[in-house]
All heavy atoms as TSV, in Angstrom:
chain	resi	resn	atom	element	x	y	z
A	1	MET	N	N	107.253	49.923	125.454
A	1	MET	CA	C	108.707	49.863	125.418
A	1	MET	C	C	109.198	48.475	125.823
A	1	MET	O	O	110.183	48.004	125.297
A	1	MET	CB	C	109.273	50.952	126.334
A	1	MET	CG	C	110.771	51.004	126.342
A	1	MET	SD	S	111.452	51.734	124.849
A	1	MET	CE	C	113.028	52.225	125.399
A	2	ASP	N	N	108.483	47.831	126.754
A	2	ASP	CA	C	108.908	46.499	127.212
A	2	ASP	C	C	108.920	45.491	126.071
A	2	ASP	O	O	109.838	44.672	125.970
A	2	ASP	CB	C	108.006	45.996	128.334
A	2	ASP	CG	C	108.215	46.775	129.619
A	2	ASP	OD1	O	109.296	47.377	129.784
A	2	ASP	OD2	O	107.301	46.786	130.461
A	3	THR	N	N	107.920	45.565	125.202
A	3	THR	CA	C	107.855	44.646	124.067
A	3	THR	C	C	109.031	44.871	123.137
A	3	THR	O	O	109.652	43.917	122.662
A	3	THR	CB	C	106.527	44.835	123.293
A	3	THR	OG1	O	105.440	44.643	124.199
A	3	THR	CG2	C	106.414	43.859	122.150
A	4	LEU	N	N	109.358	46.125	122.877
A	4	LEU	CA	C	110.506	46.444	122.023
A	4	LEU	C	C	111.793	45.923	122.644
A	4	LEU	O	O	112.628	45.331	121.955
A	4	LEU	CB	C	110.598	47.947	121.786
A	4	LEU	CG	C	111.815	48.404	120.977
A	4	LEU	CD1	C	111.825	47.782	119.594
A	4	LEU	CD2	C	111.853	49.915	120.891
A	5	LEU	N	N	111.962	46.123	123.937
A	5	LEU	CA	C	113.171	45.636	124.614
A	5	LEU	C	C	113.274	44.115	124.522
A	5	LEU	O	O	114.375	43.580	124.334
A	5	LEU	CB	C	113.193	46.097	126.073
A	5	LEU	CG	C	113.446	47.594	126.271
A	5	LEU	CD1	C	113.257	47.966	127.740
A	5	LEU	CD2	C	114.826	47.989	125.789
A	6	GLU	N	N	112.148	43.426	124.603
A	6	GLU	CA	C	112.164	41.967	124.461
A	6	GLU	C	C	112.609	41.559	123.060
A	6	GLU	O	O	113.401	40.623	122.910
A	6	GLU	CB	C	110.772	41.388	124.737
A	6	GLU	CG	C	110.399	41.367	126.197
A	6	GLU	CD	C	108.977	40.831	126.405
A	6	GLU	OE1	O	108.523	39.996	125.602
A	6	GLU	OE2	O	108.350	41.265	127.384
A	7	ILE	N	N	112.113	42.252	122.047
A	7	ILE	CA	C	112.510	41.973	120.664
A	7	ILE	C	C	114.015	42.144	120.512
A	7	ILE	O	O	114.701	41.293	119.934
A	7	ILE	CB	C	111.760	42.911	119.685
A	7	ILE	CG1	C	110.271	42.563	119.655
A	7	ILE	CG2	C	112.367	42.850	118.293
A	7	ILE	CD1	C	109.403	43.594	118.940
A	8	LEU	N	N	114.540	43.237	121.041
A	8	LEU	CA	C	115.975	43.515	120.926
A	8	LEU	C	C	116.809	42.517	121.729
A	8	LEU	O	O	117.853	42.052	121.258
A	8	LEU	CB	C	116.264	44.949	121.379
A	8	LEU	CG	C	115.614	46.049	120.534
A	8	LEU	CD1	C	115.807	47.410	121.187
A	8	LEU	CD2	C	116.167	46.043	119.120
A	9	GLN	N	N	116.341	42.174	122.924
A	9	GLN	CA	C	117.070	41.219	123.766
A	9	GLN	C	C	117.138	39.836	123.125
A	9	GLN	O	O	118.114	39.130	123.298
A	9	GLN	CB	C	116.415	41.124	125.146
A	9	GLN	CG	C	116.651	42.331	126.019
A	9	GLN	CD	C	118.090	42.422	126.501
A	9	GLN	OE1	O	118.582	41.507	127.085
A	9	GLN	NE2	N	118.747	43.515	126.238
A	10	ASP	N	N	116.089	39.463	122.392
A	10	ASP	CA	C	116.116	38.179	121.695
A	10	ASP	C	C	117.226	38.132	120.657
A	10	ASP	O	O	117.819	37.080	120.415
A	10	ASP	CB	C	114.771	37.898	121.018
A	10	ASP	CG	C	113.697	37.486	122.014
A	10	ASP	OD1	O	114.034	37.168	123.175
A	10	ASP	OD2	O	112.508	37.493	121.634
A	11	LEU	N	N	117.513	39.278	120.048
A	11	LEU	CA	C	118.577	39.332	119.040
A	11	LEU	C	C	119.967	39.328	119.666
A	11	LEU	O	O	120.863	38.651	119.189
A	11	LEU	CB	C	118.430	40.598	118.184
A	11	LEU	CG	C	117.320	40.603	117.149
A	11	LEU	CD1	C	117.222	41.976	116.507
A	11	LEU	CD2	C	117.561	39.544	116.090
A	12	HIS	N	N	120.133	40.123	120.715
A	12	HIS	CA	C	121.445	40.272	121.362
A	12	HIS	C	C	121.276	40.334	122.880
A	12	HIS	O	O	121.242	41.430	123.467
A	12	HIS	CB	C	122.146	41.542	120.867
A	12	HIS	CG	C	122.573	41.484	119.448
A	12	HIS	ND1	N	123.672	40.776	119.032
A	12	HIS	CD2	C	122.032	42.031	118.325
A	12	HIS	CE1	C	123.797	40.902	117.719
A	12	HIS	NE2	N	122.807	41.654	117.274
A	13	PRO	N	N	121.177	39.183	123.536
A	13	PRO	CA	C	120.955	39.176	124.991
A	13	PRO	C	C	122.085	39.815	125.796
A	13	PRO	O	O	121.882	40.224	126.932
A	13	PRO	CB	C	120.830	37.694	125.336
A	13	PRO	CG	C	120.958	36.935	124.077
A	13	PRO	CD	C	121.197	37.869	122.951
A	14	GLU	N	N	123.250	39.944	125.187
A	14	GLU	CA	C	124.409	40.482	125.911
A	14	GLU	C	C	124.426	42.010	125.982
A	14	GLU	O	O	125.246	42.595	126.692
A	14	GLU	CB	C	125.708	39.987	125.251
A	14	GLU	CG	C	126.057	40.639	123.923
A	14	GLU	CD	C	125.267	40.141	122.700
A	14	GLU	OE1	O	124.394	39.254	122.833
A	14	GLU	OE2	O	125.517	40.668	121.614
A	15	VAL	N	N	123.518	42.675	125.282
A	15	VAL	CA	C	123.522	44.133	125.188
A	15	VAL	C	C	122.491	44.732	126.152
A	15	VAL	O	O	121.378	44.231	126.270
A	15	VAL	CB	C	123.193	44.576	123.739
A	15	VAL	CG1	C	123.116	46.096	123.640
A	15	VAL	CG2	C	124.215	44.021	122.761
A	16	ASP	N	N	122.869	45.817	126.822
A	16	ASP	CA	C	121.942	46.554	127.679
A	16	ASP	C	C	121.258	47.621	126.819
A	16	ASP	O	O	121.759	48.734	126.660
A	16	ASP	CB	C	122.686	47.196	128.846
A	16	ASP	CG	C	121.743	47.966	129.772
A	16	ASP	OD1	O	120.519	47.959	129.532
A	16	ASP	OD2	O	122.241	48.572	130.737
A	17	PHE	N	N	120.141	47.259	126.248
A	17	PHE	CA	C	119.450	48.150	125.323
A	17	PHE	C	C	118.818	49.347	126.014
A	17	PHE	O	O	118.484	50.325	125.363
A	17	PHE	CB	C	118.382	47.369	124.540
A	17	PHE	CG	C	118.968	46.454	123.516
A	17	PHE	CD1	C	119.096	45.101	123.764
A	17	PHE	CD2	C	119.417	46.941	122.297
A	17	PHE	CE1	C	119.643	44.243	122.818
A	17	PHE	CE2	C	119.969	46.097	121.345
A	17	PHE	CZ	C	120.079	44.752	121.601
A	18	GLU	N	N	118.661	49.285	127.328
A	18	GLU	CA	C	118.069	50.418	128.041
A	18	GLU	C	C	119.033	51.597	128.126
A	18	GLU	O	O	118.599	52.741	128.231
A	18	GLU	CB	C	117.619	49.988	129.432
A	18	GLU	CG	C	116.451	49.013	129.364
A	18	GLU	CD	C	115.877	48.711	130.728
A	18	GLU	OE1	O	115.600	49.661	131.481
A	18	GLU	OE2	O	115.708	47.517	131.024
A	19	THR	N	N	120.331	51.342	128.067
A	19	THR	CA	C	121.305	52.427	128.192
A	19	THR	C	C	122.131	52.660	126.929
A	19	THR	O	O	122.684	53.744	126.756
A	19	THR	CB	C	122.284	52.156	129.351
A	19	THR	OG1	O	122.975	50.933	129.100
A	19	THR	CG2	C	121.544	52.068	130.671
A	20	CYS	N	N	122.225	51.679	126.056
A	20	CYS	CA	C	123.079	51.807	124.870
A	20	CYS	C	C	122.435	52.741	123.847
A	20	CYS	O	O	121.268	52.572	123.481
A	20	CYS	CB	C	123.327	50.433	124.244
A	20	CYS	SG	S	124.497	50.513	122.875
A	21	ASP	N	N	123.213	53.720	123.394
A	21	ASP	CA	C	122.702	54.635	122.373
A	21	ASP	C	C	123.635	54.713	121.164
A	21	ASP	O	O	123.672	55.697	120.437
A	21	ASP	CB	C	122.435	56.024	122.955
A	21	ASP	CG	C	123.684	56.670	123.518
A	21	ASP	OD1	O	124.766	56.050	123.463
A	21	ASP	OD2	O	123.584	57.803	124.019
A	22	THR	N	N	124.399	53.635	120.976
A	22	THR	CA	C	125.329	53.568	119.845
A	22	THR	C	C	125.206	52.221	119.126
A	22	THR	O	O	126.198	51.640	118.701
A	22	THR	CB	C	126.779	53.768	120.328
A	22	THR	OG1	O	127.063	52.793	121.347
A	22	THR	CG2	C	127.018	55.157	120.854
A	23	LEU	N	N	123.987	51.737	118.990
A	23	LEU	CA	C	123.771	50.415	118.397
A	23	LEU	C	C	124.295	50.323	116.970
A	23	LEU	O	O	124.891	49.325	116.581
A	23	LEU	CB	C	122.277	50.065	118.429
A	23	LEU	CG	C	121.654	49.945	119.816
A	23	LEU	CD1	C	120.146	49.767	119.699
A	23	LEU	CD2	C	122.279	48.800	120.589
A	24	ILE	N	N	124.068	51.361	116.190
A	24	ILE	CA	C	124.561	51.390	114.809
A	24	ILE	C	C	126.019	51.840	114.786
A	24	ILE	O	O	126.859	51.212	114.150
A	24	ILE	CB	C	123.705	52.344	113.935
A	24	ILE	CG1	C	122.246	51.905	113.903
A	24	ILE	CG2	C	124.287	52.458	112.523
A	24	ILE	CD1	C	121.963	50.628	113.169
A	25	ASP	N	N	126.311	52.919	115.504
A	25	ASP	CA	C	127.664	53.490	115.498
A	25	ASP	C	C	128.721	52.469	115.903
A	25	ASP	O	O	129.810	52.427	115.333
A	25	ASP	CB	C	127.750	54.708	116.430
A	25	ASP	CG	C	126.871	55.856	115.951
A	25	ASP	OD1	O	126.466	55.867	114.772
A	25	ASP	OD2	O	126.592	56.748	116.776
A	26	ASP	N	N	128.400	51.649	116.895
A	26	ASP	CA	C	129.362	50.649	117.389
A	26	ASP	C	C	129.167	49.280	116.738
A	26	ASP	O	O	129.731	48.292	117.190
A	26	ASP	CB	C	129.241	50.509	118.910
A	26	ASP	CG	C	129.805	51.724	119.633
A	26	ASP	OD1	O	130.528	52.526	119.007
A	26	ASP	OD2	O	129.509	51.868	120.840
A	27	LYS	N	N	128.335	49.234	115.693
A	27	LYS	CA	C	128.088	48.001	114.939
A	27	LYS	C	C	127.573	46.852	115.816
A	27	LYS	O	O	127.916	45.685	115.610
A	27	LYS	CB	C	129.336	47.591	114.159
A	27	LYS	CG	C	129.751	48.626	113.128
A	27	LYS	CD	C	131.023	48.247	112.436
A	27	LYS	CE	C	131.496	49.204	111.376
A	27	LYS	NZ	N	131.319	50.583	111.491
A	28	ILE	N	N	126.779	47.195	116.814
A	28	ILE	CA	C	126.172	46.181	117.676
A	28	ILE	C	C	125.059	45.469	116.911
A	28	ILE	O	O	124.902	44.258	117.012
A	28	ILE	CB	C	125.645	46.819	118.974
A	28	ILE	CG1	C	126.835	47.368	119.778
A	28	ILE	CG2	C	124.833	45.822	119.785
A	28	ILE	CD1	C	126.458	48.254	120.940
A	29	ILE	N	N	124.274	46.246	116.159
A	29	ILE	CA	C	123.290	45.626	115.272
A	29	ILE	C	C	123.694	45.920	113.830
A	29	ILE	O	O	124.255	46.970	113.527
A	29	ILE	CB	C	121.848	46.105	115.558
A	29	ILE	CG1	C	121.696	47.606	115.388
A	29	ILE	CG2	C	121.389	45.665	116.932
A	29	ILE	CD1	C	120.255	48.086	115.487
A	30	ASP	N	N	123.424	44.940	112.967
A	30	ASP	CA	C	123.782	45.088	111.557
A	30	ASP	C	C	122.525	45.094	110.699
A	30	ASP	O	O	121.405	45.078	111.204
A	30	ASP	CB	C	124.755	43.987	111.124
A	30	ASP	CG	C	124.182	42.591	111.307
A	30	ASP	OD1	O	122.943	42.436	111.359
A	30	ASP	OD2	O	124.979	41.638	111.382
A	31	SER	N	N	122.712	45.084	109.397
A	31	SER	CA	C	121.570	45.180	108.494
A	31	SER	C	C	120.620	43.998	108.625
A	31	SER	O	O	119.402	44.155	108.504
A	31	SER	CB	C	122.050	45.318	107.043
A	31	SER	OG	O	122.856	44.221	106.684
A	32	PHE	N	N	121.141	42.823	108.903
A	32	PHE	CA	C	120.281	41.659	109.092
A	32	PHE	C	C	119.423	41.825	110.354
A	32	PHE	O	O	118.251	41.474	110.363
A	32	PHE	CB	C	121.096	40.361	109.178
A	32	PHE	CG	C	121.787	40.033	107.892
A	32	PHE	CD1	C	123.165	40.146	107.787
A	32	PHE	CD2	C	121.066	39.611	106.775
A	32	PHE	CE1	C	123.813	39.844	106.598
A	32	PHE	CE2	C	121.702	39.307	105.589
A	32	PHE	CZ	C	123.088	39.430	105.486
A	33	ASP	N	N	120.040	42.364	111.403
A	33	ASP	CA	C	119.289	42.640	112.634
A	33	ASP	C	C	118.180	43.654	112.367
A	33	ASP	O	O	117.061	43.510	112.866
A	33	ASP	CB	C	120.214	43.182	113.728
A	33	ASP	CG	C	121.212	42.168	114.230
A	33	ASP	OD1	O	120.920	40.956	114.181
A	33	ASP	OD2	O	122.297	42.584	114.674
A	34	ILE	N	N	118.486	44.665	111.590
A	34	ILE	CA	C	117.507	45.713	111.304
A	34	ILE	C	C	116.302	45.134	110.568
A	34	ILE	O	O	115.153	45.451	110.890
A	34	ILE	CB	C	118.155	46.878	110.523
A	34	ILE	CG1	C	119.124	47.622	111.447
A	34	ILE	CG2	C	117.094	47.830	109.965
A	34	ILE	CD1	C	119.963	48.671	110.772
A	35	VAL	N	N	116.565	44.261	109.605
A	35	VAL	CA	C	115.461	43.611	108.888
A	35	VAL	C	C	114.599	42.816	109.867
A	35	VAL	O	O	113.365	42.876	109.820
A	35	VAL	CB	C	116.000	42.715	107.753
A	35	VAL	CG1	C	114.895	41.852	107.160
A	35	VAL	CG2	C	116.657	43.553	106.672
A	36	SER	N	N	115.231	42.085	110.774
A	36	SER	CA	C	114.485	41.311	111.778
A	36	SER	C	C	113.686	42.220	112.694
A	36	SER	O	O	112.519	41.940	113.003
A	36	SER	CB	C	115.444	40.468	112.621
A	36	SER	OG	O	116.098	39.517	111.833
A	37	ILE	N	N	114.306	43.305	113.133
A	37	ILE	CA	C	113.637	44.257	114.032
A	37	ILE	C	C	112.419	44.868	113.340
A	37	ILE	O	O	111.340	44.941	113.932
A	37	ILE	CB	C	114.629	45.353	114.488
A	37	ILE	CG1	C	115.692	44.749	115.402
A	37	ILE	CG2	C	113.888	46.497	115.180
A	37	ILE	CD1	C	116.888	45.665	115.644
A	38	ILE	N	N	112.583	45.269	112.089
A	38	ILE	CA	C	111.472	45.880	111.350
A	38	ILE	C	C	110.317	44.889	111.215
A	38	ILE	O	O	109.151	45.247	111.406
A	38	ILE	CB	C	111.954	46.380	109.973
A	38	ILE	CG1	C	112.871	47.590	110.162
A	38	ILE	CG2	C	110.771	46.726	109.066
A	38	ILE	CD1	C	113.569	48.040	108.902
A	39	SER	N	N	110.644	43.653	110.922
A	39	SER	CA	C	109.616	42.625	110.789
A	39	SER	C	C	108.861	42.413	112.102
A	39	SER	O	O	107.629	42.342	112.124
A	39	SER	CB	C	110.263	41.311	110.331
A	39	SER	OG	O	109.332	40.275	110.317
A	40	GLU	N	N	109.603	42.337	113.199
A	40	GLU	CA	C	108.983	42.147	114.517
A	40	GLU	C	C	108.122	43.354	114.904
A	40	GLU	O	O	107.032	43.195	115.466
A	40	GLU	CB	C	110.055	41.918	115.586
A	40	GLU	CG	C	110.791	40.610	115.459
A	40	GLU	CD	C	109.988	39.429	115.976
A	40	GLU	OE1	O	109.085	39.638	116.805
A	40	GLU	OE2	O	110.264	38.311	115.530
A	41	ILE	N	N	108.607	44.550	114.609
A	41	ILE	CA	C	107.848	45.768	114.924
A	41	ILE	C	C	106.540	45.774	114.142
A	41	ILE	O	O	105.487	46.114	114.680
A	41	ILE	CB	C	108.685	47.031	114.623
A	41	ILE	CG1	C	109.771	47.192	115.697
A	41	ILE	CG2	C	107.804	48.280	114.540
A	41	ILE	CD1	C	110.777	48.267	115.392
A	42	ASN	N	N	106.623	45.381	112.883
A	42	ASN	CA	C	105.423	45.324	112.051
A	42	ASN	C	C	104.394	44.383	112.672
A	42	ASN	O	O	103.211	44.719	112.749
A	42	ASN	CB	C	105.799	44.882	110.635
A	42	ASN	CG	C	104.660	45.025	109.664
A	42	ASN	OD1	O	103.596	45.519	110.001
A	42	ASN	ND2	N	104.875	44.585	108.441
A	43	GLU	N	N	104.832	43.227	113.130
A	43	GLU	CA	C	103.925	42.251	113.734
A	43	GLU	C	C	103.391	42.715	115.089
A	43	GLU	O	O	102.193	42.638	115.356
A	43	GLU	CB	C	104.641	40.911	113.919
A	43	GLU	CG	C	104.796	40.105	112.658
A	43	GLU	CD	C	105.477	38.784	112.914
A	43	GLU	OE1	O	105.246	38.181	113.981
A	43	GLU	OE2	O	106.249	38.356	112.043
A	44	GLU	N	N	104.289	43.148	115.960
A	44	GLU	CA	C	103.914	43.479	117.340
A	44	GLU	C	C	103.156	44.794	117.476
A	44	GLU	O	O	102.255	44.918	118.299
A	44	GLU	CB	C	105.161	43.533	118.234
A	44	GLU	CG	C	105.805	42.187	118.488
A	44	GLU	CD	C	104.954	41.280	119.366
A	44	GLU	OE1	O	104.200	41.788	120.231
A	44	GLU	OE2	O	105.029	40.056	119.167
A	45	PHE	N	N	103.559	45.793	116.706
A	45	PHE	CA	C	102.997	47.136	116.877
A	45	PHE	C	C	102.078	47.549	115.729
A	45	PHE	O	O	101.507	48.631	115.767
A	45	PHE	CB	C	104.123	48.169	117.015
A	45	PHE	CG	C	104.974	47.978	118.228
A	45	PHE	CD1	C	106.167	47.266	118.150
A	45	PHE	CD2	C	104.606	48.492	119.459
A	45	PHE	CE1	C	106.962	47.079	119.269
A	45	PHE	CE2	C	105.400	48.315	120.584
A	45	PHE	CZ	C	106.576	47.601	120.490
A	46	ASP	N	N	101.967	46.698	114.699
A	46	ASP	CA	C	101.153	46.998	113.526
A	46	ASP	C	C	101.560	48.340	112.927
A	46	ASP	O	O	100.715	49.191	112.612
A	46	ASP	CB	C	99.660	46.971	113.877
A	46	ASP	CG	C	98.789	46.889	112.630
A	46	ASP	OD1	O	99.232	46.279	111.636
A	46	ASP	OD2	O	97.689	47.451	112.648
A	47	VAL	N	N	102.868	48.538	112.797
A	47	VAL	CA	C	103.436	49.766	112.250
A	47	VAL	C	C	104.365	49.381	111.102
A	47	VAL	O	O	105.171	48.463	111.241
A	47	VAL	CB	C	104.241	50.530	113.330
A	47	VAL	CG1	C	105.041	51.662	112.728
A	47	VAL	CG2	C	103.319	51.054	114.405
A	48	VAL	N	N	104.223	50.065	109.978
A	48	VAL	CA	C	105.113	49.843	108.843
A	48	VAL	C	C	106.155	50.954	108.847
A	48	VAL	O	O	105.815	52.142	108.872
A	48	VAL	CB	C	104.326	49.853	107.511
A	48	VAL	CG1	C	105.271	49.728	106.332
A	48	VAL	CG2	C	103.300	48.733	107.505
A	49	ILE	N	N	107.427	50.551	108.844
A	49	ILE	CA	C	108.511	51.539	108.820
A	49	ILE	C	C	108.907	51.771	107.365
A	49	ILE	O	O	109.435	50.864	106.715
A	49	ILE	CB	C	109.719	51.056	109.650
A	49	ILE	CG1	C	109.303	50.883	111.109
A	49	ILE	CG2	C	110.878	52.044	109.512
A	49	ILE	CD1	C	110.387	50.360	112.017
A	50	PRO	N	N	108.632	52.974	106.837
A	50	PRO	CA	C	108.983	53.246	105.442
A	50	PRO	C	C	110.500	53.331	105.251
A	50	PRO	O	O	111.250	53.616	106.197
A	50	PRO	CB	C	108.315	54.586	105.155
A	50	PRO	CG	C	108.020	55.192	106.473
A	50	PRO	CD	C	107.980	54.088	107.482
A	51	ALA	N	N	110.940	53.097	104.026
A	51	ALA	CA	C	112.378	53.066	103.718
A	51	ALA	C	C	113.093	54.348	104.154
A	51	ALA	O	O	114.222	54.286	104.654
A	51	ALA	CB	C	112.584	52.825	102.223
A	52	GLU	N	N	112.430	55.492	103.999
A	52	GLU	CA	C	113.103	56.753	104.341
A	52	GLU	C	C	113.334	56.920	105.841
A	52	GLU	O	O	114.106	57.776	106.261
A	52	GLU	CB	C	112.336	57.962	103.781
A	52	GLU	CG	C	110.945	58.145	104.314
A	52	GLU	CD	C	109.866	57.449	103.487
A	52	GLU	OE1	O	110.183	56.634	102.599
A	52	GLU	OE2	O	108.690	57.718	103.751
A	53	GLU	N	N	112.689	56.081	106.651
A	53	GLU	CA	C	112.890	56.131	108.109
A	53	GLU	C	C	113.968	55.145	108.582
A	53	GLU	O	O	114.308	55.128	109.754
A	53	GLU	CB	C	111.582	55.837	108.836
A	53	GLU	CG	C	110.510	56.883	108.634
A	53	GLU	CD	C	110.782	58.205	109.330
A	53	GLU	OE1	O	111.782	58.323	110.070
A	53	GLU	OE2	O	109.971	59.133	109.151
A	54	ILE	N	N	114.491	54.353	107.664
A	54	ILE	CA	C	115.530	53.384	108.037
A	54	ILE	C	C	116.883	54.093	107.946
A	54	ILE	O	O	117.643	53.955	106.992
A	54	ILE	CB	C	115.470	52.126	107.147
A	54	ILE	CG1	C	114.080	51.514	107.226
A	54	ILE	CG2	C	116.535	51.113	107.591
A	54	ILE	CD1	C	113.847	50.381	106.256
A	55	ILE	N	N	117.135	54.897	108.966
A	55	ILE	CA	C	118.367	55.679	109.058
A	55	ILE	C	C	118.999	55.415	110.426
A	55	ILE	O	O	118.301	55.050	111.373
A	55	ILE	CB	C	118.093	57.184	108.856
A	55	ILE	CG1	C	117.046	57.688	109.856
A	55	ILE	CG2	C	117.658	57.473	107.420
A	55	ILE	CD1	C	116.810	59.190	109.823
A	56	PRO	N	N	120.312	55.585	110.531
A	56	PRO	CA	C	120.992	55.280	111.798
A	56	PRO	C	C	120.391	55.979	113.012
A	56	PRO	O	O	120.302	55.384	114.079
A	56	PRO	CB	C	122.434	55.745	111.553
A	56	PRO	CG	C	122.616	55.634	110.078
A	56	PRO	CD	C	121.260	55.966	109.485
A	57	GLU	N	N	119.954	57.218	112.860
A	57	GLU	CA	C	119.413	57.963	113.994
A	57	GLU	C	C	118.207	57.255	114.614
A	57	GLU	O	O	117.980	57.356	115.808
A	57	GLU	CB	C	119.005	59.380	113.569
A	57	GLU	CG	C	120.164	60.276	113.192
A	57	GLU	CD	C	120.673	60.042	111.768
A	57	GLU	OE1	O	119.954	59.441	110.937
A	57	GLU	OE2	O	121.817	60.428	111.498
A	58	ASN	N	N	117.436	56.559	113.808
A	58	ASN	CA	C	116.240	55.882	114.310
A	58	ASN	C	C	116.533	54.511	114.918
A	58	ASN	O	O	115.668	53.928	115.565
A	58	ASN	CB	C	115.199	55.732	113.199
A	58	ASN	CG	C	114.547	57.040	112.837
A	58	ASN	OD1	O	114.468	57.950	113.653
A	58	ASN	ND2	N	114.076	57.152	111.616
A	59	PHE	N	N	117.732	53.991	114.698
A	59	PHE	CA	C	118.064	52.649	115.163
A	59	PHE	C	C	119.256	52.620	116.117
A	59	PHE	O	O	119.713	51.558	116.509
A	59	PHE	CB	C	118.344	51.723	113.960
A	59	PHE	CG	C	117.100	51.363	113.203
A	59	PHE	CD1	C	116.588	52.207	112.235
A	59	PHE	CD2	C	116.434	50.185	113.470
A	59	PHE	CE1	C	115.435	51.884	111.539
A	59	PHE	CE2	C	115.277	49.843	112.788
A	59	PHE	CZ	C	114.779	50.695	111.823
A	60	ASN	N	N	119.767	53.775	116.514
A	60	ASN	CA	C	120.954	53.825	117.370
A	60	ASN	C	C	120.648	53.483	118.822
A	60	ASN	O	O	121.548	53.129	119.573
A	60	ASN	CB	C	121.620	55.198	117.285
A	60	ASN	CG	C	123.064	55.109	116.851
A	60	ASN	OD1	O	123.652	54.036	116.802
A	60	ASN	ND2	N	123.644	56.237	116.539
A	61	SER	N	N	119.377	53.578	119.222
A	61	SER	CA	C	119.009	53.236	120.599
A	61	SER	C	C	117.585	52.708	120.624
A	61	SER	O	O	116.793	52.979	119.710
A	61	SER	CB	C	119.126	54.456	121.511
A	61	SER	OG	O	118.116	55.401	121.202
A	62	ALA	N	N	117.269	51.976	121.664
A	62	ALA	CA	C	115.909	51.480	121.840
A	62	ALA	C	C	114.950	52.660	121.987
A	62	ALA	O	O	113.837	52.633	121.462
A	62	ALA	CB	C	115.826	50.560	123.055
A	63	GLU	N	N	115.393	53.697	122.658
A	63	GLU	CA	C	114.538	54.875	122.860
A	63	GLU	C	C	114.213	55.552	121.531
A	63	GLU	O	O	113.062	55.916	121.275
A	63	GLU	CB	C	115.228	55.864	123.799
A	63	GLU	CG	C	114.350	57.018	124.183
A	63	GLU	CD	C	114.989	57.924	125.232
A	63	GLU	OE1	O	115.829	57.447	126.018
A	63	GLU	OE2	O	114.629	59.106	125.240
A	64	ALA	N	N	115.211	55.707	120.660
A	64	ALA	CA	C	114.980	56.320	119.350
A	64	ALA	C	C	114.035	55.454	118.523
A	64	ALA	O	O	113.140	55.972	117.841
A	64	ALA	CB	C	116.298	56.518	118.614
A	65	LEU	N	N	114.210	54.163	118.601
A	65	LEU	CA	C	113.353	53.243	117.870
A	65	LEU	C	C	111.923	53.286	118.399
A	65	LEU	O	O	110.962	53.310	117.619
A	65	LEU	CB	C	113.933	51.830	117.973
A	65	LEU	CG	C	113.383	50.766	117.036
A	65	LEU	CD1	C	113.351	51.224	115.595
A	65	LEU	CD2	C	114.224	49.508	117.159
A	66	TYR	N	N	111.787	53.373	119.702
A	66	TYR	CA	C	110.453	53.462	120.303
A	66	TYR	C	C	109.767	54.775	119.913
A	66	TYR	O	O	108.568	54.799	119.625
A	66	TYR	CB	C	110.534	53.307	121.818
A	66	TYR	CG	C	109.186	53.133	122.450
A	66	TYR	CD1	C	108.449	51.971	122.254
A	66	TYR	CD2	C	108.635	54.128	123.246
A	66	TYR	CE1	C	107.198	51.806	122.826
A	66	TYR	CE2	C	107.382	53.972	123.828
A	66	TYR	CZ	C	106.671	52.806	123.616
A	66	TYR	OH	O	105.433	52.645	124.180
A	67	ASP	N	N	110.544	55.863	119.891
A	67	ASP	CA	C	109.997	57.153	119.453
A	67	ASP	C	C	109.481	57.055	118.018
A	67	ASP	O	O	108.426	57.590	117.683
A	67	ASP	CB	C	111.042	58.261	119.561
A	67	ASP	CG	C	111.362	58.639	120.993
A	67	ASP	OD1	O	110.590	58.262	121.907
A	67	ASP	OD2	O	112.395	59.296	121.210
A	68	LEU	N	N	110.233	56.361	117.152
A	68	LEU	CA	C	109.829	56.165	115.766
A	68	LEU	C	C	108.515	55.386	115.701
A	68	LEU	O	O	107.597	55.759	114.968
A	68	LEU	CB	C	110.924	55.427	114.995
A	68	LEU	CG	C	110.579	55.006	113.563
A	68	LEU	CD1	C	110.359	56.227	112.681
A	68	LEU	CD2	C	111.675	54.113	113.006
A	69	ILE	N	N	108.420	54.312	116.471
A	69	ILE	CA	C	107.205	53.499	116.489
A	69	ILE	C	C	106.009	54.338	116.926
A	69	ILE	O	O	104.951	54.293	116.297
A	69	ILE	CB	C	107.375	52.279	117.438
A	69	ILE	CG1	C	108.412	51.325	116.870
A	69	ILE	CG2	C	106.049	51.584	117.672
A	69	ILE	CD1	C	108.885	50.269	117.873
A	70	GLN	N	N	106.183	55.131	117.961
A	70	GLN	CA	C	105.082	55.979	118.447
A	70	GLN	C	C	104.691	57.023	117.397
A	70	GLN	O	O	103.510	57.250	117.154
A	70	GLN	CB	C	105.468	56.654	119.746
A	70	GLN	CG	C	105.513	55.702	120.925
A	70	GLN	CD	C	105.727	56.438	122.217
A	70	GLN	OE1	O	106.607	57.266	122.342
A	70	GLN	NE2	N	104.910	56.112	123.206
A	71	ARG	N	N	105.682	57.621	116.773
A	71	ARG	CA	C	105.408	58.643	115.760
A	71	ARG	C	C	104.652	58.048	114.574
A	71	ARG	O	O	103.670	58.606	114.104
A	71	ARG	CB	C	106.730	59.272	115.297
A	71	ARG	CG	C	106.570	60.421	114.362
A	71	ARG	CD	C	107.843	61.256	114.223
A	71	ARG	NE	N	109.060	60.496	114.139
A	71	ARG	CZ	C	109.564	59.995	112.996
A	71	ARG	NH1	N	108.910	60.122	111.862
A	71	ARG	NH2	N	110.708	59.347	113.010
A	72	LEU	N	N	105.097	56.884	114.113
A	72	LEU	CA	C	104.435	56.233	112.986
A	72	LEU	C	C	103.047	55.735	113.361
A	72	LEU	O	O	102.142	55.722	112.532
A	72	LEU	CB	C	105.292	55.079	112.463
A	72	LEU	CG	C	106.598	55.491	111.796
A	72	LEU	CD1	C	107.440	54.259	111.469
A	72	LEU	CD2	C	106.362	56.317	110.557
A	73	GLY	N	N	102.894	55.324	114.608
A	73	GLY	CA	C	101.590	54.851	115.072
A	73	GLY	C	C	100.570	55.962	115.159
A	73	GLY	O	O	99.371	55.732	115.028
A	74	ASP	N	N	101.047	57.177	115.361
A	74	ASP	CA	C	100.157	58.334	115.468
A	74	ASP	C	C	99.695	58.846	114.118
A	74	ASP	O	O	98.747	59.607	114.025
A	74	ASP	CB	C	100.834	59.478	116.228
A	74	ASP	CG	C	101.014	59.157	117.704
A	74	ASP	OD1	O	100.340	58.220	118.195
A	74	ASP	OD2	O	101.829	59.832	118.356
A	75	GLU	N	N	100.405	58.453	113.060
A	75	GLU	CA	C	100.081	58.968	111.709
A	75	GLU	C	C	98.849	58.311	111.143
A	75	GLU	O	O	98.488	57.229	111.428
A	75	GLU	CB	C	101.264	58.765	110.762
A	75	GLU	CG	C	102.434	59.646	111.125
A	75	GLU	CD	C	103.626	59.452	110.185
A	75	GLU	OE1	O	103.567	58.611	109.285
A	75	GLU	OE2	O	104.606	60.173	110.375
């Protein structure tokens, strides 16, 4: 989780990603951020996020994103 938080903090240092659960809903991250996040996740976690998993529910919080990474890593 620490690595994911570092990736997110690099994009938006002003956001408390540990508590925020409305990243998409409140437009804190946009589509360009999502592309960057997916690329970093692929490099850091060796996980490919398929297109059908790129939905707001998976990107609204760091916790949801981490759950996605763990789920995909287990497959």
